[in-house]
C-alpha positions in Angstrom: -22.0 -149.8 81.5 -19.7 -152.7 80.7 -16.8 -153.3 83.0 -14.2 -152.6 80.3 -15.4 -149.1 80.0 -14.9 -148.2 83.7 -11.3 -147.3 83.4 -10.0 -144.8 80.9 -6.8 -142.8 81.1 -7.0 -139.3 82.5 -4.5 -137.9 80.0 -4.2 -138.3 76.2 -0.7 -139.5 76.2 1.4 -141.0 73.4 0.6 -142.6 70.2 2.5 -145.8 69.7 1.1 -148.0 67.0 3.8 -146.6 64.7 4.1 -149.8 62.6 0.4 -149.8 61.9 0.3 -146.0 61.2 3.3 -145.7 59.0 2.8 -143.1 56.3 -0.2 -141.3 57.9 1.7 -138.0 58.4 2.8 -135.9 55.4 2.0 -138.4 52.8 2.8 -135.8 50.1 6.3 -135.4 51.3 8.8 -135.4 48.4 11.9 -136.2 50.3 12.3 -137.4 53.8 15.7 -137.6 55.6 16.0 -141.0 57.3 18.0 -139.4 60.0 15.2 -136.9 60.7 12.4 -138.7 62.6 8.8 -138.2 61.8 5.8 -138.4 64.1 2.3 -139.5 63.6 -0.4 -138.0 65.8 -4.1 -138.0 65.4 -7.2 -136.4 66.9 -8.3 -135.0 70.2 -10.8 -132.5 71.3 -10.5 -128.7 71.3 -11.8 -125.6 69.6 -8.9 -123.1 69.5 -5.4 -123.7 68.1 -2.4 -121.5 68.8 -0.6 -120.6 65.6 3.2 -121.0 65.5 3.6 -117.2 65.7 1.9 -117.2 69.0 -1.5 -115.9 67.9 -4.7 -117.9 68.4 -7.3 -118.7 65.7 -10.3 -120.9 65.5 -9.3 -124.5 64.9 -10.2 -126.1 61.6 -12.7 -128.9 62.0 -13.8 -131.7 59.9 -17.1 -133.4 60.8 -16.7 -132.1 64.3 -13.1 -133.3 64.6 -10.2 -130.8 65.4 -7.5 -131.3 62.8 -4.9 -129.5 65.1 -5.8 -131.3 68.3 -2.7 -133.5 68.1 -0.5 -130.4 68.5 -1.9 -129.7 72.0 -1.3 -133.2 73.5 1.4 -133.7 76.0 3.4 -135.9 73.6 6.1 -134.4 71.3 5.4 -133.2 67.8 7.9 -131.1 65.8 4.9 -129.6 63.9 4.7 -127.1 66.8 8.2 -125.9 66.0 8.0 -125.4 62.2 9.3 -122.7 59.8 8.8 -121.9 56.2 12.1 -121.4 54.3 11.7 -119.4 51.1 14.2 -118.2 48.5 15.8 -121.6 47.7 17.6 -121.8 44.4 15.8 -123.2 41.4 18.0 -126.3 41.4 19.5 -127.9 44.5 19.9 -131.3 46.0 17.9 -131.8 49.2 21.0 -133.5 50.7 23.0 -130.3 50.3 20.3 -128.3 52.1 20.3 -130.8 55.0 24.0 -130.6 55.2 23.8 -126.8 55.2 21.2 -126.8 58.0 22.7 -129.4 60.3 26.5 -129.4 59.6 27.4 -126.0 58.4 24.9 -123.9 60.4 24.5 -126.4 63.3 20.7 -125.8 63.4 19.8 -129.4 64.3 16.8 -129.6 62.1 14.5 -132.5 63.0 12.6 -132.9 59.7 12.8 -131.3 56.3 10.0 -131.3 53.7 10.6 -129.7 50.3 7.4 -128.1 48.9 7.8 -130.0 45.6 9.4 -129.8 42.2 10.1 -126.3 40.7 9.1 -124.7 44.0 11.5 -122.5 45.9 10.5 -123.2 49.5 10.6 -125.9 52.1 9.3 -126.6 55.6 11.8 -127.3 58.4 10.8 -128.7 61.8 12.8 -128.5 65.0 12.6 -130.1 68.4 11.8 -127.1 70.5 11.1 -123.4 70.4 14.6 -122.3 71.2 15.9 -124.3 68.1 13.2 -122.7 65.9 14.0 -119.2 67.1 17.7 -119.7 66.5 17.0 -120.9 62.9 14.8 -117.9 62.2 17.6 -115.6 63.2 20.3 -117.4 61.3 18.5 -118.1 58.1 16.8 -114.8 57.5 18.8 -113.1 54.7 21.3 -116.0 54.5 22.8 -116.3 51.0 23.3 -119.7 49.5 23.9 -120.6 45.8 23.3 -117.0 44.7 19.9 -117.0 46.5 18.8 -115.2 49.6 16.6 -116.9 52.2 13.5 -115.5 53.8 12.0 -117.4 56.8 8.8 -117.3 58.8 6.8 -119.4 61.3 4.6 -122.0 59.7 1.4 -123.6 60.8 1.3 -127.3 61.7 0.0 -129.7 59.1 -3.6 -130.7 59.4 -4.1 -134.1 60.8 -4.2 -136.3 57.6 -6.4 -138.9 59.2 -9.2 -136.4 59.5 -8.9 -135.4 55.8 -8.8 -139.1 54.7 -11.9 -139.9 56.8 -13.8 -136.9 55.3 -12.8 -137.8 51.8 -14.0 -141.4 52.3 -17.3 -140.2 53.6 -17.7 -137.8 50.7 -17.0 -140.5 48.2 -19.4 -143.0 49.6 -22.3 -143.8 47.3 -25.7 -145.4 47.9 -24.8 -148.1 45.5 -21.4 -148.9 47.1 -21.2 -152.7 47.0 -19.4 -152.8 50.3 -21.9 -150.6 52.2 -24.1 -153.5 53.1 -21.4 -156.0 54.1 -21.1 -157.1 57.7 -17.9 -156.3 59.5 -16.9 -160.0 59.2 -17.4 -159.8 55.4 -15.4 -156.6 55.2 -12.4 -158.0 57.1 -12.4 -161.1 54.9 -12.4 -158.9 51.8 -9.5 -156.9 53.3 -7.3 -159.7 54.7 -8.0 -162.6 52.4 -9.5 -161.1 49.2 -9.0 -164.3 47.2 -10.8 -166.6 49.6 -14.0 -166.5 47.4 -12.0 -168.0 44.5 -11.1 -171.6 44.0 -7.4 -172.3 44.6 -6.8 -173.0 40.9 -8.2 -169.5 40.1 -6.0 -167.9 42.8 -2.9 -169.5 41.2 -3.9 -168.4 37.8 -4.2 -164.8 39.0 -0.8 -164.9 40.7 0.8 -166.5 37.7 -0.4 -163.6 35.6 0.9 -161.1 38.1 4.3 -162.8 38.0 4.4 -162.8 34.2 3.4 -159.1 34.2 6.3 -158.2 36.6 8.8 -160.2 34.6 7.6 -158.7 31.3 8.1 -155.2 32.7 11.5 -156.2 33.9 12.5 -157.4 30.4 11.2 -154.2 28.9 13.2 -152.1 31.3 16.3 -154.3 30.9 16.3 -153.8 27.1 16.6 -150.0 27.7 19.1 -150.2 30.5 21.6 -152.5 29.0 22.0 -152.4 25.2 24.6 -155.2 25.3 21.7 -157.6 26.0 19.6 -156.7 23.0 20.2 -160.0 21.2 19.9 -162.0 24.4 16.5 -160.4 25.2 15.3 -160.7 21.7 16.3 -164.4 21.6 14.5 -165.1 24.9 11.3 -163.2 24.0 10.9 -164.9 20.7 10.8 -168.3 22.4 9.1 -167.5 25.7 6.0 -165.5 24.7 7.6 -162.1 25.4 9.4 -163.1 28.6 13.1 -162.4 29.3 13.8 -165.8 30.8 12.2 -169.2 31.4 9.2 -168.9 33.8 7.9 -172.0 35.6 4.3 -172.5 36.5 3.6 -171.2 40.0 4.3 -173.8 42.7 1.2 -174.3 44.9 1.3 -174.3 48.7 1.1 -177.8 50.2 -1.5 -176.4 52.6 -4.2 -173.9 51.6 -6.0 -173.3 54.9 -4.9 -172.8 58.5 -1.3 -172.1 57.5 -0.2 -169.0 59.2 2.2 -169.4 62.1 2.4 -165.8 63.1 -0.1 -162.9 63.3 -0.2 -159.4 64.8 -3.8 -158.8 66.0 -5.1 -155.3 66.7 -7.1 -154.7 69.8 -9.9 -152.3 69.3 -13.7 -152.0 69.3 -16.1 -153.9 67.1 -18.6 -151.3 65.9 -21.4 -153.9 65.6 -21.5 -154.7 69.3 -19.4 -152.0 70.8 -17.2 -154.5 72.6 -13.4 -154.7 72.9 -12.2 -157.1 70.1 -9.0 -158.8 69.2 -8.7 -159.1 65.5 -7.9 -157.2 62.3 -8.8 -153.8 61.1 -11.4 -153.8 58.3 -9.0 -151.5 56.3 -5.6 -150.0 57.0 -5.2 -147.2 59.5 -3.9 -144.8 56.8 -7.2 -145.3 55.0 -9.0 -144.0 58.0 -10.2 -147.3 59.5 -10.5 -147.6 63.3 -12.9 -150.6 63.4 -11.6 -154.0 64.5 -13.3 -157.2 63.4 -13.2 -160.8 64.8 -11.1 -163.4 63.0 -12.8 -166.7 63.9 -14.1 -167.1 60.3 -10.8 -166.4 58.5 -9.5 -169.5 56.6 -5.8 -168.8 56.7 -5.6 -168.8 60.5 -5.1 -172.1 62.4 -7.7 -173.0 65.1 -5.0 -173.1 67.7 -4.3 -169.4 67.0 -8.0 -168.5 66.9 -8.5 -170.1 70.3 -5.7 -168.0 71.8 -7.3 -164.8 70.3 -10.7 -165.7 71.6 -9.4 -166.3 75.2 -7.3 -163.1 75.2 -10.4 -161.2 74.1 -12.3 -162.6 77.1 -9.4 -161.6 79.3 -9.3 -157.9 78.2 -13.1 -157.6 78.4 -12.8 -158.6 82.0 -9.7 -156.5 82.7 -11.5 -153.2 83.3 -9.1 -151.6 80.8 -10.3 -150.2 77.5 -8.5 -150.7 74.2 -6.1 -147.9 73.1 -7.7 -145.4 70.7 -5.5 -143.9 68.0 -8.1 -141.1 67.8 -8.1 -139.9 71.3 -4.9 -141.7 72.6 -6.8 -142.9 75.5 -7.1 -146.6 76.6 -4.5 -149.3 77.2 -4.6 -152.5 75.1 -2.9 -152.1 71.8 -2.0 -155.4 70.1 -1.6 -159.2 70.6 1.1 -161.1 68.7 0.8 -164.8 68.4 3.4 -167.3 67.1 2.9 -171.1 66.8 5.0 -173.9 65.5 4.6 -177.5 64.4 6.5 -178.5 67.6 3.4 -177.3 69.5 5.0 -174.0 70.8 2.6 -171.1 71.3 4.2 -167.7 72.0 2.1 -164.6 72.8 3.1 -161.0 73.1 0.4 -158.7 74.6 1.2 -155.0 74.1 -0.3 -152.0 75.9 0.0 -148.3 76.4 0.7 -147.8 80.2 -0.8 -144.3 80.2 -0.4 -143.1 83.8 0.0 -146.5 85.4 2.7 -146.8 88.1 5.0 -149.8 88.4 2.8 -151.6 90.9 -0.3 -151.3 88.7 1.6 -152.4 85.6 3.0 -155.4 87.5 -0.5 -156.3 88.6 -1.6 -156.4 84.9 1.4 -158.7 84.0 0.7 -161.0 86.9 -3.0 -161.3 85.8 -2.0 -162.2 82.3 0.4 -165.0 83.5 -2.2 -166.4 86.0 -4.9 -166.4 83.4 -2.9 -168.4 80.9 -1.0 -170.7 83.2 -3.4 -171.8 85.9 -6.6 -169.9 84.9 -9.1 -170.3 82.1 -6.4 -170.0 79.4 -4.2 -172.8 80.8 -5.7 -175.6 78.5 -4.3 -173.7 75.5 -0.8 -174.9 76.3 0.9 -171.6 75.8 4.7 -172.0 76.2 5.9 -168.4 76.2 4.4 -165.1 77.5 6.2 -161.9 76.6 5.0 -158.4 77.3 5.6 -154.9 75.9 4.3 -151.6 77.3 5.1 -148.4 75.4 3.8 -144.9 74.7 4.9 -142.7 71.9 7.7 -144.2 69.8 10.7 -142.0 69.2 13.8 -142.4 67.1 16.7 -143.9 69.1 14.5 -145.6 71.7 13.8 -149.3 71.8 11.1 -151.0 73.8 12.4 -154.3 74.9 10.2 -157.4 75.1 9.9 -158.6 78.6 9.6 -162.4 79.2 6.9 -162.9 81.8 6.7 -166.7 81.8 8.0 -169.7 79.9 10.5 -170.3 77.2 12.7 -167.5 75.7 12.2 -168.8 72.2 10.1 -171.1 70.1 11.5 -174.0 67.9 10.5 -175.1 64.4 11.5 -178.0 62.3 12.2 -177.3 58.6 13.5 -180.0 56.2 14.5 -182.2 59.1 16.5 -179.5 60.9 15.5 -177.7 64.1 15.5 -173.9 64.4 15.4 -171.7 67.5 13.4 -168.5 66.7 13.3 -165.4 68.9 10.0 -163.7 69.6 10.5 -161.0 67.0 12.7 -162.8 64.5 11.6 -163.4 60.9 10.4 -166.8 59.8 8.2 -167.6 56.8 4.6 -167.6 57.9 3.8 -170.8 56.0 6.1 -173.5 57.3 5.1 -176.2 54.9 5.4 -173.9 51.9 8.7 -172.6 53.2 10.1 -176.1 52.8 9.0 -176.1 49.2 10.6 -172.7 48.7 14.0 -173.8 50.3 14.1 -177.0 48.3 13.5 -175.0 45.1 16.2 -172.6 46.0 18.6 -175.5 46.5 17.8 -177.0 43.1 18.3 -173.7 41.3 21.6 -173.0 43.1 23.1 -176.3 41.9 25.3 -176.6 44.9 28.1 -179.2 45.2 30.9 -180.1 47.6 33.0 -177.2 46.2 30.4 -174.5 46.5 30.5 -171.6 49.0 27.1 -170.3 49.7 26.6 -166.6 50.7 23.3 -166.3 52.5 22.5 -162.5 52.5 19.8 -161.4 54.9 19.9 -164.8 56.5 17.5 -164.2 59.4 17.6 -167.2 61.8 19.6 -169.1 59.2 16.8 -171.3 57.8 17.9 -171.2 54.1 21.6 -171.6 54.6 21.4 -174.2 57.3 18.8 -176.2 55.3 21.2 -176.3 52.4 24.5 -176.6 54.3 24.7 -180.4 53.7 24.9 -179.7 49.9 27.9 -177.4 49.9 31.4 -176.8 51.3 30.8 -173.6 53.3 27.9 -171.3 54.2 28.4 -167.7 55.2 25.4 -165.9 56.5 24.8 -162.2 57.2 22.0 -160.7 59.3 21.4 -157.2 60.6 19.1 -158.1 63.5 21.3 -159.2 66.3 18.9 -161.6 68.0 18.1 -163.3 64.6 21.9 -163.6 63.9 22.3 -165.2 67.4 19.6 -167.6 66.6 21.3 -168.5 63.3 24.6 -169.2 65.1 22.8 -171.3 67.7 20.9 -173.2 65.1 24.0 -174.1 63.1 25.7 -175.5 66.3 22.6 -177.4 67.4 22.2 -179.0 64.0 25.9 -180.2 64.2 27.0 -178.0 61.2 30.6 -176.9 61.4 30.6 -175.4 57.9 28.3 -172.5 58.7 29.5 -169.1 59.9 27.1 -166.2 60.6 28.0 -162.5 60.9 26.0 -159.8 62.5 25.6 -156.4 60.8 24.6 -154.8 57.6 25.1 -156.9 54.5 26.8 -154.0 52.7 29.4 -153.6 55.5 30.2 -157.3 55.6 30.5 -157.9 51.9 34.2 -156.9 51.6 35.1 -159.3 54.3 33.0 -162.1 52.8 34.6 -161.6 49.4 38.0 -162.4 50.9 36.7 -166.0 51.6 35.2 -166.5 48.1 38.3 -166.0 46.0 38.9 -169.6 44.9 35.7 -171.4 45.4 32.6 -171.8 43.3 30.5 -169.1 45.0 26.7 -169.1 44.9 24.7 -166.2 46.4 21.2 -166.3 47.9 19.4 -163.1 48.9 16.1 -163.1 50.6 15.8 -159.4 51.6 13.0 -157.6 53.4 10.2 -156.1 51.4 12.2 -152.9 50.8 14.8 -154.9 48.9 18.6 -154.7 49.0 20.7 -151.7 49.6 22.5 -150.9 46.3 25.9 -151.2 48.1 25.1 -154.9 48.6 24.4 -155.2 44.8 27.8 -153.6 44.2 29.4 -156.1 46.4 27.7 -159.1 44.8 28.8 -157.9 41.3 32.4 -157.4 42.4 32.5 -161.0 43.8 34.0 -162.5 40.6 33.8 -166.1 41.7 30.0 -165.8 42.1 28.6 -167.2 38.9 25.0 -167.9 40.2 22.7 -165.8 42.3 19.3 -166.8 43.6 17.1 -163.8 44.5 14.0 -164.4 46.6 11.4 -161.6 46.6 8.2 -161.3 48.5 7.4 -158.0 46.6 8.6 -158.5 43.0 7.3 -155.1 41.8 9.4 -153.3 44.4 12.4 -155.6 43.8 12.7 -154.7 40.1 15.1 -151.9 40.9 17.5 -154.6 42.4 17.0 -156.8 39.3 17.9 -153.8 37.1 21.0 -153.0 39.2 22.3 -156.5 38.9 22.0 -156.3 35.1 23.3 -152.8 34.5 26.4 -152.5 32.2 29.8 -152.2 33.8 30.7 -148.7 34.9 32.7 -146.9 37.6 29.9 -147.5 40.0 28.7 -150.9 38.8 32.0 -152.9 38.7 32.1 -156.6 37.8 30.3 -158.3 34.9 26.6 -158.0 35.2 24.0 -160.8 35.9 21.2 -161.9 33.6 17.9 -163.6 34.6 17.9 -167.2 33.5 14.9 -168.8 35.2 12.0 -167.5 37.4 9.8 -169.6 39.7 6.7 -168.1 41.4 5.9 -169.9 44.6 2.6 -169.5 46.6 3.2 -169.1 50.3 0.1 -167.0 51.0 -3.1 -168.7 49.8 -6.3 -166.6 49.7 -4.2 -163.4 49.3 -2.7 -161.8 46.2 0.9 -162.3 47.5 3.5 -164.8 46.4 7.3 -165.3 46.4 9.2 -164.9 43.2 12.5 -166.7 42.9 14.8 -165.7 40.1 18.0 -167.4 39.1 20.6 -165.0 37.9 23.8 -166.0 36.2 26.9 -164.1 35.4 26.9 -162.8 31.8 29.2 -164.8 29.5 29.1 -163.4 26.0 30.8 -166.3 24.3 28.7 -168.9 26.0 25.4 -167.2 25.0 26.7 -166.6 21.5 27.0 -170.3 21.1 23.6 -171.0 22.6 21.9 -168.5 20.3 23.7 -169.9 17.2 22.6 -173.4 18.1 26.0 -174.7 19.1 25.9 -174.8 22.9 28.7 -176.0 25.1 28.3 -179.5 26.5 27.2 -178.1 29.9 24.5 -176.1 28.2 23.1 -178.9 26.1 20.3 -179.6 28.7 19.3 -175.9 28.7 19.3 -175.8 24.9 17.1 -178.9 24.6 14.4 -177.3 26.8 14.1 -174.1 24.6 10.6 -174.0 23.1 12.1 -173.7 19.6 15.6 -173.4 18.1 15.8 -170.9 15.3 19.4 -169.9 14.7 20.6 -166.4 14.8 23.8 -165.1 13.2 26.0 -163.3 15.7 27.3 -160.1 14.3 
């Protein structure tokens, strides 16, 4: 038996890889309260399951796996304290029901799941049996909105991973083209699905995707804002159905070995049964547990591959097994690696401590440091070693990174400026392409010495600081405290006195920022997370009357359409301030060999008289250049 198999945990403790497993539990949920935490648990062994009313029944099994095993682990799951609430009115807002439960009746519901449209029941979870019993007593016969509640205990939801795995097995066919692929071929197909195409073909596919998103946006915009009917028609006639000018996609300066950050899963390679540091062959929520090696993947630099290879050797010799999301046994979870062009290498091993005491955990940490500073891993030149040990993640708890050895941060050089980056701070994963992106943002923004730049979701300040020399003042806003601290430090270290960074939510800082943008030519830049901007930020941007230009950077254009629409909605009590219109879009490839790209859209404040003149063929002097570049110039009569 291999050495790594010798030590397993004695107890099936907590889950943990929440980021990797997001969405596995209750995927059919109609509405989820962000304040009510959800948990994700998976399989363990067992034959009997205790129903929530106290009786015992034979556990449902799928392919020999107990779908209720997660409810009997030592870790918390509110599925054990669940009720069915019937008799809800035909029409109600889920927010009103949450308010009734938690504010009016003081029941402290942990999670609420409506059954679906036109259904008069919902499931409510609590943190313990006492809270559930209280709710059963209070809600039975309670009258609300001319309806009378009936309540009962409810069974836990079946583990969704079991069902997904069963469905995948049932759907497999003998002629499945992937069935004969090696694990290395499968991970390539999953992680870099465009790698088999020439780079020109990759760019063509991404250009088509960008055009498709923008065409949908133009179609939606025509329905949302009737005031733009003539503008949209004018643009579509000249731009092959597009609502604005669309540039050809900008290629990445580097195609291979470009990623500066990766999060590697630690698991078992099914082909050799050994602990492996790499990527899953498919996502966790698709039922994939297998981990494949990464040495053949084109987008990873050799420096990073060498770190992964060495850490793999370390864990195989450690006597500790990888953590299993199926059984919740084992220790090693994940390895994060960051590199820079300044030759920094930062690693973050993560593990589940199981029943380790402090002395045992300290021994593991010391072995990691020794291995990579004076042992076999020393030649790699690692500059920072952090560590994180955690069990089940719960709302309100934060597992702090522990610096074991080396520098607290890494540094990167972008467009001639140096940036300090904290271990978990955001930075574009393709540094060379990021420089192309920031330069393009600057040219679209048309900054000058009178411009005030609002850098929303500024991260470590890379965009605003890179463009600070071109404008009068830069105001940055960032919700992640460490990233905001980095941005402040970076502005000072680069000798920039015209950069101010604020920590907090963008929507909460917008009123204050608007006070500083009353007289200047204000230009906004937003580079939000994948989820997009909170609508309150859009409201603030629209109310900033001095902001005439806004550059929106999206890594997920399909998801960002709702923000694009909100920027262009007609004025109303909710949407105050003149709306923005799309003028130019530029797709930029930061992720070769994948389907992903960044879409940069220049929005300008709507000016009816200005566009009337352009569409009639009589543009203002400042619009002559734009008018000259129109594909054709048929005149329209403004009515």
